C-alpha positions as CSV (number, residue, x, y, z in Angstrom):
1,M,-3.6,-29.7,-8.6
2,N,-5.9,-30.8,-5.8
3,Q,-3.4,-29.5,-3.2
4,E,-3.3,-26.1,-4.9
5,N,-7.1,-25.9,-4.7
6,E,-7.0,-26.7,-1.0
7,T,-4.4,-24.1,-0.4
8,M,-6.3,-21.5,-2.3
9,A,-9.5,-22.3,-0.4
10,A,-7.7,-22.1,2.9
11,D,-6.1,-18.8,1.9
12,S,-9.5,-17.4,0.8
13,Q,-11.1,-18.4,4.1
14,A,-8.2,-16.9,6.1
15,F,-8.6,-13.6,4.1
16,E,-12.3,-13.5,4.7
17,E,-11.8,-14.0,8.5
18,F,-9.2,-11.3,8.5
19,K,-11.4,-8.9,6.6
20,E,-14.3,-9.5,9.0
21,R,-12.0,-8.7,12.0
22,L,-10.9,-5.5,10.4
23,E,-14.5,-4.4,9.5
24,G,-15.6,-5.0,13.1
25,R,-12.8,-2.9,14.6
26,D,-13.4,0.5,16.2
27,W,-10.8,2.5,14.3
28,Q,-11.3,5.7,16.3
29,K,-10.5,3.8,19.5
30,T,-7.4,2.3,17.9
31,L,-6.3,5.8,16.8
32,D,-6.9,7.2,20.3
33,N,-4.9,4.3,21.8
34,A,-2.0,5.0,19.4
35,K,-2.0,8.7,20.3
36,I,-1.9,7.9,24.0
37,Y,0.9,5.4,23.5
38,I,3.0,7.9,21.5
39,Q,2.5,10.6,24.1
40,T,3.5,8.3,27.0
41,N,6.3,6.6,25.2
42,P,7.8,9.0,22.7
43,L,11.2,7.5,22.4
44,K,9.8,4.0,21.8
45,A,7.4,5.4,19.2
46,V,10.2,7.1,17.3
47,L,12.4,3.9,17.4
48,I,9.5,1.8,16.3
49,G,8.8,4.2,13.4
50,A,12.4,4.3,12.4
51,A,12.7,0.5,12.5
52,A,9.5,0.2,10.4
53,G,10.8,2.7,7.9
54,F,14.1,0.9,7.7
55,L,12.4,-2.4,7.1
56,V,10.1,-1.0,4.4
57,G,13.0,0.7,2.7
58,Y,15.1,-2.4,2.8
59,L,12.3,-4.5,1.3
60,V,11.5,-2.0,-1.4
61,R,15.1,-1.6,-2.3
62,R,15.7,-5.3,-2.3
63,T,12.8,-6.0,-4.7
64,K,14.1,-3.5,-7.2
65,D,17.5,-5.2,-7.5
């Protein structure tokens, strides 16, 4: 039981740190950088999007079985 409490505390702390990093991020700059990357590397962007879609589809399909 004690190990579970320690794990939960560590997970909670990690989540809070992650949340703070996301809140401090400049999302407009991130979006602008993504647009520039897509414009300069269209083939890579399409392949990354296809791979991400395949992975999400695989995971969703796998959890339904």
